[in-house]
N, C-alpha and C positions, 0 to 999 in steps of 0.2 A: 289550199296547200297542194302542192304537186306530189306526185308519187315519190319523187326523189327525196323531198323534204321529209315526207312522212317515214320513209325507210330510214333515213338518217337519224330522225328523232328516236325511233325505236331502238336503234342500235346504241345510240348514246345513253338512252335510258337504261338499257340492259347492262351496259358496261358500268354505269354508275351504281346500279343496285348490287352488282357483283362486288364492287370495291367497298361499298358500305357494309356488306356482309362480312367480307375479309377483315375490315377494320373493327367491326364489333367482336369478331372472334379473337382478334389480336388484343383488343382491350380486355376481353374477358380473361384471356390467358395471362396478361399482365397483372390484372386484379387478383387472380388466383395466386400468382407467384408472390405478390406483396402480402396477401393475406397468409399464405403458408409461412413466409419469412417472419411475419409478426407473431404467429402462433408458436413458431419454433423458438423465438427469442423469449417469449413469456414462459415457455415450458423450461428452457435453459435456466432462466432466473429463478424459477421455482425449485428446480433441481439443485441449484447452487445454494440456496438457503438451507437445504437439508445438510449440506456439508459443514455449515457454520457451527462453531461451538456455542452452546446455550448461553454461557457466560464467559467470555474470553478474559483470562487473567484471574479467575476466581481462586485458583490454587496458589497465587502469589501473595506474599505479605502485603500489607496495606502500603500505599506509596509514601516513602519517606521514613519508614521504620528503620531501615538500615542506617541511615544518617542519624537519626535520633539515638539509636543504640550506640553508635560509635562515639557520639558526642558525650553520652552518659558515662561511657567507660573511661574516657579520657579527662573528664571534668573532675576536679577535686572538690569535694564537699566538706564543709567544716565538720570535724569529728571523724572523718575517714582515716584510716591508717596510712601513714606515709611510708613508701617502700624505702628501705635502708640505702643509703648512698654514702659509702665510706670515702674517706679522702682520697685514697689512691685511685678508686674507681671514677670519682668526679674529676680529679686532675687529668686522668688519661682521656676522658670524654672531652674535656675543654681543649686539650692539646690537639686532638684530632680535628675538633671543630675549627680551631684557628689556623690549621694548615691551609696553604693555598690549594686550590683544585688541582689534582693530579690528572695528566692526560686530557687537557682540553675541557675542563669543566665537569668531569665526572665526579660522582660522589667518592669520598675517601674510602679506601679499601681497609680491611682489617690487618694487612701486612705491614702497615706504617709503624 
């Protein structure tokens, strides 16, 4: 090998080793950033679980209770007292019921 080739080989070898050092530092920095991001995400998730209610909706009545209650109030059971509906009151209710809708399908008002 001539002197020129040997010098050229050493220069290329030195440049390559500097680039590999720079690359490994860059990879280490990227790995650290990814690791830091992952740790931050886990910490945030743990912090958010502390904000959650222990039993959401525990203070609400059981699902469907309001519907069952309304049906029970509006259902006539044999033996229940029937509210009085005198003739005049029934006739007025039927008259208002049979009127055509006033004002484009709105419910009849008490002024009729």
